[in-house]
SEGU-47274 format. One record per residue (C-alpha): z, x, y; residue in one letter. Coordinates in Angstrom, 1 decimal. Layout:
N
pz|px|py|residuo
Z|X|Y|A
...
//
This chain:
512
pz|px|py|residuo
0.2|0.1|0.2|X
0.9|2.9|2.3|X
-2.3|4.7|1.5|X
-4.2|1.3|2.1|X
-2.8|0.8|5.6|X
-3.0|4.6|6.4|X
-6.9|4.0|5.5|X
-7.2|1.0|7.6|X
-5.4|2.6|10.5|X
-7.9|5.7|10.4|X
-10.7|3.5|10.4|X
-9.5|1.5|13.2|X
-8.6|4.9|15.3|X
-12.4|6.1|14.4|X
-13.7|2.8|15.8|X
-12.1|3.3|18.8|X
-13.2|6.9|19.2|X
-17.0|5.8|18.8|X
-16.2|3.0|21.3|X
-15.0|5.5|23.8|X
-18.2|7.8|23.1|X
-20.5|5.4|23.4|X
-19.0|4.3|26.8|X
-19.0|7.9|28.2|X
-22.7|8.6|27.0|X
-23.9|5.4|28.4|X
-22.0|6.3|31.9|X
-23.9|9.8|31.6|X
-27.0|8.3|31.0|X
-26.6|6.0|33.7|X
-26.3|8.6|36.4|X
-29.2|11.0|35.0|X
-31.6|8.1|35.5|X
-29.9|7.5|38.9|X
-29.8|11.1|40.1|X
-32.1|11.9|42.9|X
-31.7|13.9|46.2|X
-30.8|10.8|48.2|X
-30.0|12.7|51.3|X
-33.9|13.2|51.7|X
-34.9|9.4|51.1|X
-35.4|8.5|55.0|X
-37.6|11.4|55.3|X
-39.6|10.8|52.6|X
-40.0|7.2|53.4|X
-41.4|8.0|57.1|X
-43.8|10.5|55.5|X
-45.1|8.0|52.9|X
-45.5|5.5|55.8|X
-47.6|8.2|57.8|X
-50.1|8.7|55.2|X
-52.5|5.5|55.6|X
-52.6|5.9|59.3|X
-53.2|10.0|58.5|X
-56.1|8.8|56.3|X
-57.8|6.3|58.5|X
-58.0|9.1|61.4|X
-59.4|11.6|59.0|X
-61.8|9.0|57.9|X
-63.0|8.5|61.2|X
-63.3|12.3|62.0|X
-65.4|12.5|58.9|X
-67.5|9.8|59.9|X
-68.1|11.1|63.2|X
-69.3|14.4|61.6|X
-72.0|12.3|59.6|X
-70.1|13.3|56.4|X
-72.2|11.9|53.3|X
-70.4|9.0|52.1|X
-69.5|10.6|48.2|X
-68.5|13.7|49.9|X
-66.3|11.4|52.6|X
-64.6|9.7|49.6|X
-64.0|12.9|48.0|X
-62.2|14.6|50.6|X
-60.3|11.8|51.2|X
-58.9|11.4|47.9|X
-58.0|15.4|47.9|X
-56.3|14.6|51.2|X
-54.4|11.7|50.1|X
-53.0|13.6|46.9|X
-52.0|16.7|49.1|X
-50.2|14.5|51.6|X
-48.3|12.6|49.1|X
-47.1|15.8|47.3|X
-45.9|17.2|50.5|X
-44.3|13.6|51.1|X
-42.0|13.6|48.0|X
-39.4|15.5|48.9|X
-36.6|13.7|46.2|X
-36.2|15.7|43.0|X
-33.7|15.3|40.1|X
-32.8|18.9|40.9|X
-29.7|18.8|43.1|X
-28.7|22.4|43.9|X
-30.3|25.9|44.2|X
-28.1|27.0|41.0|X
-29.6|24.2|38.6|X
-33.1|24.7|40.5|X
-33.0|28.5|39.7|X
-33.1|28.0|35.9|X
-35.8|25.0|36.4|X
-38.1|27.7|38.1|X
-37.9|29.9|35.6|X
-39.0|27.6|33.2|X
-42.1|26.5|35.2|X
-42.7|30.3|35.6|X
-42.8|30.4|31.8|X
-45.0|27.7|30.9|X
-47.4|26.6|33.8|X
-50.4|28.6|34.3|X
-50.8|28.6|37.9|X
-47.2|29.3|38.4|X
-47.1|32.6|36.3|X
-47.5|36.2|37.9|X
-49.2|38.6|36.0|X
-47.4|41.3|33.8|X
-44.0|39.4|35.0|X
-43.6|36.3|33.1|X
-40.3|35.2|34.2|X
-41.1|36.0|38.1|X
-40.8|33.1|40.4|X
-42.8|34.2|43.4|X
-45.3|31.3|42.9|X
-42.8|28.4|42.1|X
-40.6|29.1|45.2|X
-43.7|28.8|47.4|X
-43.8|25.0|46.7|X
-41.9|22.7|48.8|X
-38.4|22.0|47.8|X
-38.6|24.6|44.9|X
-36.9|27.2|46.9|X
-33.7|28.7|45.7|X
-30.7|31.1|47.0|X
-30.1|31.9|43.4|X
-32.3|34.6|42.7|X
-32.9|38.5|42.7|X
-35.6|40.8|43.3|X
-36.8|44.1|41.7|X
-40.0|45.3|41.0|X
-41.4|43.6|43.9|X
-40.9|40.2|42.2|X
-38.5|37.3|42.6|X
-36.3|36.1|39.6|X
-33.6|33.6|38.8|X
-30.2|35.2|38.8|X
-29.3|33.3|35.9|X
-29.4|35.1|32.3|X
-32.9|34.2|30.9|X
-31.8|32.9|27.5|X
-31.5|29.3|28.2|X
-34.5|29.1|30.4|X
-36.3|30.6|27.6|X
-35.2|27.8|25.4|X
-36.0|25.0|27.9|X
-39.3|26.3|28.1|X
-39.6|26.0|24.8|X
-39.5|22.6|24.7|X
-41.4|21.9|28.1|X
-44.6|24.0|26.7|X
-45.5|21.1|24.3|X
-44.8|18.6|26.8|X
-47.2|20.5|29.2|X
-49.7|21.2|26.8|X
-50.0|17.6|25.0|X
-50.1|15.5|28.4|X
-50.8|17.7|31.3|X
-47.9|16.9|33.1|X
-45.7|19.5|34.9|X
-42.6|19.6|36.6|X
-44.3|19.6|40.0|X
-45.9|16.6|39.8|X
-43.8|14.7|37.3|X
-40.1|15.9|38.0|X
-38.3|12.8|37.1|X
-40.2|12.2|33.8|X
-39.7|15.6|32.5|X
-36.3|16.4|34.2|X
-34.6|13.8|33.0|X
-36.2|13.8|29.5|X
-34.7|17.4|29.0|X
-31.5|16.6|30.7|X
-30.9|14.3|28.0|X
-32.3|16.6|25.4|X
-30.1|19.5|26.7|X
-26.7|17.8|28.1|X
-26.4|14.3|26.7|X
-27.2|14.7|23.0|X
-25.1|18.1|22.7|X
-22.2|16.3|24.4|X
-22.5|13.3|22.1|X
-22.3|15.6|19.3|X
-19.4|17.5|21.1|X
-17.3|14.2|21.1|X
-17.9|13.6|17.2|X
-16.7|17.2|16.6|X
-13.7|16.7|18.9|X
-12.9|13.2|17.3|X
-12.9|14.9|13.7|X
-10.6|17.8|15.2|X
-8.3|15.0|16.9|X
-8.0|13.2|13.8|X
-7.7|16.3|11.9|X
-4.5|17.8|13.9|X
-3.0|14.6|15.6|X
0.0|12.9|14.3|X
0.2|9.3|16.0|X
-2.4|6.8|16.8|X
-1.5|6.6|20.6|X
-1.5|10.5|20.9|X
-5.2|10.9|19.3|X
-6.7|7.9|21.3|X
-5.2|9.4|24.5|X
-6.7|12.7|23.5|X
-9.9|11.5|22.7|X
-10.0|9.3|26.3|X
-9.4|12.2|28.1|X
-12.1|14.1|26.2|X
-14.8|11.3|27.0|X
-13.5|10.9|31.0|X
-11.4|13.2|32.2|X
-13.1|16.6|32.3|X
-15.7|18.0|34.2|X
-18.3|18.3|31.6|X
-19.7|14.7|32.2|X
-19.8|15.3|35.8|X
-22.0|18.5|35.2|X
-24.1|16.5|32.8|X
-26.5|15.2|35.3|X
-27.7|19.2|36.1|X
-28.7|22.0|33.9|X
-26.1|24.7|33.9|X
-24.4|27.0|31.5|X
-20.9|25.6|31.6|X
-21.7|22.5|29.4|X
-23.4|24.4|26.8|X
-20.8|26.7|26.5|X
-18.1|24.0|26.0|X
-20.3|22.5|23.5|X
-20.7|25.7|21.5|X
-17.1|26.6|22.0|X
-16.5|23.2|20.0|X
-19.0|23.7|17.4|X
-17.4|27.1|16.7|X
-14.1|26.0|16.9|X
-14.8|23.1|14.1|X
-16.7|25.5|11.9|X
-13.6|27.8|12.2|X
-10.8|25.0|11.0|X
-12.8|24.5|8.4|X
-12.7|27.8|7.0|X
-9.0|28.8|8.0|X
-7.5|24.9|7.6|X
-9.6|23.4|4.8|X
-10.6|26.5|2.7|X
-14.2|26.1|3.0|X
-16.0|28.9|1.4|X
-19.7|28.2|2.0|X
-21.4|30.7|4.0|X
-23.0|27.9|6.3|X
-19.7|27.4|8.0|X
-19.4|31.2|8.7|X
-22.8|31.3|10.2|X
-22.4|28.4|12.3|X
-18.7|30.0|13.6|X
-20.7|33.1|14.5|X
-23.5|31.6|16.1|X
-22.3|29.0|18.3|X
-19.3|31.6|19.2|X
-21.9|34.0|20.4|X
-23.9|31.1|22.2|X
-20.8|30.2|23.7|X
-20.5|34.0|25.2|X
-24.1|34.5|26.0|X
-23.8|30.8|28.4|X
-20.4|31.8|29.7|X
-19.5|35.7|29.5|X
-15.6|35.5|29.4|X
-15.9|32.9|26.0|X
-16.6|36.6|24.3|X
-12.9|36.2|24.1|X
-13.4|33.4|21.9|X
-16.0|35.1|19.9|X
-13.1|38.1|19.4|X
-10.8|35.6|18.0|X
-12.9|34.1|15.7|X
-14.4|37.2|14.2|X
-10.8|38.4|13.7|X
-9.6|35.1|12.1|X
-12.8|34.9|9.6|X
-12.7|38.5|8.7|X
-9.2|38.1|7.7|X
-10.1|35.2|5.8|X
-12.9|36.8|4.0|X
-14.5|40.0|4.9|X
-17.3|39.4|2.5|X
-18.5|36.2|3.8|X
-17.9|37.3|7.4|X
-20.4|40.3|7.2|X
-22.6|37.9|5.3|X
-22.7|35.0|7.4|X
-20.7|35.2|10.4|X
-22.0|38.5|11.6|X
-25.8|37.8|11.3|X
-25.1|34.5|13.3|X
-23.8|36.7|16.1|X
-26.7|39.0|15.8|X
-29.3|36.4|16.2|X
-27.7|35.0|19.5|X
-27.4|38.8|20.8|X
-30.9|39.5|19.8|X
-32.2|36.8|21.7|X
-29.8|37.3|24.7|X
-30.7|41.0|25.0|X
-34.4|40.7|24.1|X
-35.3|38.2|26.8|X
-33.3|39.8|29.3|X
-35.4|43.1|28.4|X
-38.6|41.2|28.6|X
-37.5|39.6|31.8|X
-36.0|42.7|33.8|X
-36.6|45.7|31.9|X
-32.9|46.1|31.1|X
-30.1|44.8|28.9|X
-27.7|43.7|31.9|X
-28.0|40.2|32.9|X
-29.5|40.2|36.7|X
-26.0|38.9|38.1|X
-24.7|42.5|36.9|X
-26.9|44.1|39.3|X
-24.9|44.0|42.6|X
-25.7|47.5|43.6|X
-23.3|49.5|42.0|X
-23.0|53.6|42.2|X
-26.4|54.6|42.1|X
-27.9|51.6|41.5|X
-30.3|49.3|43.3|X
-28.7|45.8|44.5|X
-30.9|43.2|43.4|X
-29.2|40.4|45.7|X
-30.2|42.1|49.1|X
-34.0|41.9|49.8|X
-36.5|40.1|51.9|X
-39.3|38.0|50.8|X
-42.1|35.9|51.9|X
-42.3|32.1|51.6|X
-44.9|29.9|53.3|X
-46.1|32.9|55.9|X
-42.3|33.4|56.8|X
-40.4|36.8|56.2|X
-36.9|35.3|55.0|X
-33.9|37.5|54.3|X
-32.1|36.9|51.2|X
-28.7|34.6|51.3|X
-27.0|37.7|49.8|X
-28.4|40.1|52.2|X
-26.2|42.8|54.2|X
-23.2|42.1|51.6|X
-23.3|38.5|52.3|X
-23.8|38.5|56.2|X
-26.0|35.4|55.4|X
-23.6|33.4|53.1|X
-21.8|30.1|54.8|X
-18.4|28.4|53.8|X
-16.8|29.2|50.5|X
-19.8|31.7|49.5|X
-18.0|34.1|52.2|X
-14.9|34.5|49.3|X
-11.2|34.0|50.0|X
-10.1|37.1|51.5|X
-6.5|36.8|50.3|X
-6.1|37.0|46.2|X
-2.8|35.1|46.7|X
-4.3|31.9|48.8|X
-7.2|32.2|45.9|X
-4.9|32.1|43.1|X
-3.0|29.2|44.5|X
-6.2|26.9|45.3|X
-7.5|28.2|41.9|X
-4.2|26.6|40.0|X
-2.8|23.6|42.4|X
-5.2|23.4|45.5|X
-8.2|22.4|46.4|X
-10.1|23.6|43.6|X
-7.1|23.6|41.2|X
-7.1|23.4|37.5|X
-3.8|21.4|37.3|X
-4.0|19.7|40.8|X
-7.6|18.1|40.3|X
-7.4|17.9|36.2|X
-3.4|17.7|36.0|X
-3.8|16.1|32.5|X
-4.3|19.9|31.5|X
-0.7|20.5|32.1|X
0.1|18.7|28.7|X
-2.5|21.0|27.3|X
-0.3|24.2|28.5|X
2.8|22.6|27.1|X
1.2|21.7|23.8|X
0.4|25.4|23.5|X
4.0|26.2|23.9|X
5.2|23.2|21.3|X
2.8|24.8|18.8|X
4.1|28.5|19.3|X
7.6|27.3|19.1|X
7.4|24.7|16.3|X
8.3|25.5|12.7|X
5.6|24.8|10.1|X
2.3|25.6|9.8|X
1.6|29.3|10.9|X
-1.9|28.8|11.3|X
-1.3|26.4|14.2|X
1.3|28.9|15.9|X
-1.5|31.6|15.7|X
-4.3|29.0|17.0|X
-2.0|28.1|20.0|X
-1.0|31.6|20.7|X
-4.9|32.6|20.6|X
-5.8|29.7|22.9|X
-3.0|30.7|25.4|X
-4.0|34.5|25.5|X
-7.9|33.0|25.9|X
-6.8|30.8|28.9|X
-4.6|33.7|30.6|X
-7.3|36.6|30.0|X
-10.2|34.2|31.4|X
-8.2|33.1|34.4|X
-7.0|36.5|35.0|X
-10.8|37.9|35.0|X
-11.6|35.3|37.5|X
-8.6|36.0|39.6|X
-9.3|39.7|39.6|X
-12.7|39.4|41.2|X
-14.1|41.0|44.6|X
-13.7|39.3|47.6|X
-17.6|38.2|47.7|X
-17.2|36.6|44.3|X
-13.9|34.6|45.1|X
-15.7|31.7|45.6|X
-14.5|29.0|43.6|X
-18.0|28.3|42.1|X
-19.3|27.7|45.4|X
-20.2|24.5|46.3|X
-18.8|22.5|43.1|X
-16.6|19.9|42.3|X
-14.2|21.6|40.2|X
-13.6|25.2|39.1|X
-16.8|25.5|36.8|X
-16.0|28.8|35.2|X
-12.9|27.6|33.3|X
-14.9|24.2|31.9|X
-15.8|25.7|28.8|X
-12.4|25.9|27.6|X
-12.2|22.1|27.6|X
-12.4|21.8|23.7|X
-9.5|24.3|23.2|X
-7.2|22.3|25.9|X
-7.8|19.1|24.4|X
-6.8|20.1|21.1|X
-3.7|22.1|22.4|X
-3.1|18.6|24.2|X
-2.3|16.9|21.0|X
1.4|17.6|19.8|X
2.5|16.9|23.4|X
0.4|13.5|23.4|X
2.0|12.8|20.2|X
5.6|13.2|21.4|X
4.9|11.3|24.5|X
3.7|8.2|22.3|X
7.3|7.7|21.4|X
8.6|6.5|24.6|X
7.2|4.1|27.2|X
8.0|6.3|30.3|X
6.6|9.3|28.7|X
3.4|7.3|28.0|X
3.3|5.9|31.6|X
3.5|9.8|32.9|X
0.4|10.8|30.9|X
-1.4|7.9|31.9|X
-0.8|9.0|35.5|X
-2.1|12.0|34.8|X
-5.2|10.9|33.2|X
-5.8|8.5|35.7|X
-5.9|11.4|38.6|X
-7.9|13.6|36.2|X
-10.5|10.9|35.8|X
-10.6|10.2|39.5|X
-11.5|13.8|40.3|X
-14.4|13.6|37.7|X
-15.3|10.4|38.9|X
-15.3|11.5|42.6|X
-18.7|13.5|42.7|X
-20.5|10.0|41.5|X
-24.0|11.7|40.8|X
-23.9|15.1|41.9|X
-21.4|17.8|40.7|X
-22.7|20.0|43.5|X
-20.2|18.7|46.2|X
-16.6|19.3|47.0|X
-13.9|18.2|45.0|X
-11.9|15.3|46.6|X
-8.9|17.2|47.3|X
-10.5|19.8|49.3|X
-12.5|16.8|51.3|X
-9.2|15.0|51.7|X
-7.5|18.2|53.1|X
-10.8|18.8|55.6|X
-10.1|15.2|56.7|X
-6.4|15.7|57.4|X
-7.2|18.9|59.3|X
-5.2|21.0|56.8|X
-8.1|23.2|56.4|X
//
């Protein structure tokens, strides 16, 4: 009877998980279909309204010159197409950050955007209206995206058949192609992420309320959903981290010995690190765990998974830049060229890079926080604070302590200690950056560099959520933390490249 009741409750919980996942995926899909640079809508409407008048004037001019009828109509068609393309200012690409990757994708696939002998160069792409970006570097006389080329290469592999089979391109069909690829690279992986987290929550949770609370936080209270409307490296890093942890749990907790789990653990841990450099700490931790579990399986499957990603990361970087170092690492060290300081030509104008002369052209947060103490305070509890914007993470850090101090399965203690060490190492890495990098991630709705830790922190939340399930007042307190976390996640509406609500509020109050 008890076993039957437990099965029934498990089935009910899983139904709740999938309800939460369905609602979250639906909300993200709706935001992708609505995403638009609406700040340019009025100007675009005005330009489109003037096209008919401009064509009438050109028709009159051509007729006055005695242009033959067939030539006249041909010139009017060409003129109209040009005017409409110039008038369309809106795009589903919301920032220089994500546009930088889209530029690289176009350069790789579209014939008229290619630069001879420089397949990743974006010189031609940025000449087009609305395709400029500040997130680029220059070397060997060409401009490139400042982002590692592996992700744009994977995106180009999908875009290539679309372009070849349909003839459509991102310049003329940004919404159709852009939204399709956002769904493919963001929504589908996030849906898989939710399912994996649901399985892990079910595996390590102890109460119905605690499990459902953590899954609700997973679906609605992390910034991964906010960033689902733009191409970025933080979301795939989090998804890959979750997949790697899931495979490692099957190995270390469930006694799984099939080599595919070792391969998947290595592959996804390496992909997480390829997308988010500090995630190399997770790769190191999982490498040690699986090596201790089975050295033979680790060498036969885990290591090849890692090497496959490493080969892709470094080979694409070499093809793009002639070096194994990613472009963002070339900031002018001792005896090294600074790829961020340059001038370039765009539509006949000579322009200095945004980062020129050690950032003299940078504005706002991009100038960097001068005081390390102020920066640390804002990173933790200030306008970009991990615990002020998403206070639900307080339960996660408390949960790490609970699991480390609790008697019982030593594997949980090691997992909690590892999560704490990885979190602190990642935080220390960013707090220790030089002034120019102390910019909170620039114009963004949260401290995006820490988003990849979401799956680890959600699992660490479980023991505290289970403890809080026992009392009404603790449940109420947890729900308040969840409420404010969901508020921060929802505040950007459809554009994650905006200031957090706490920063807007502090500016409104005159505190900053």
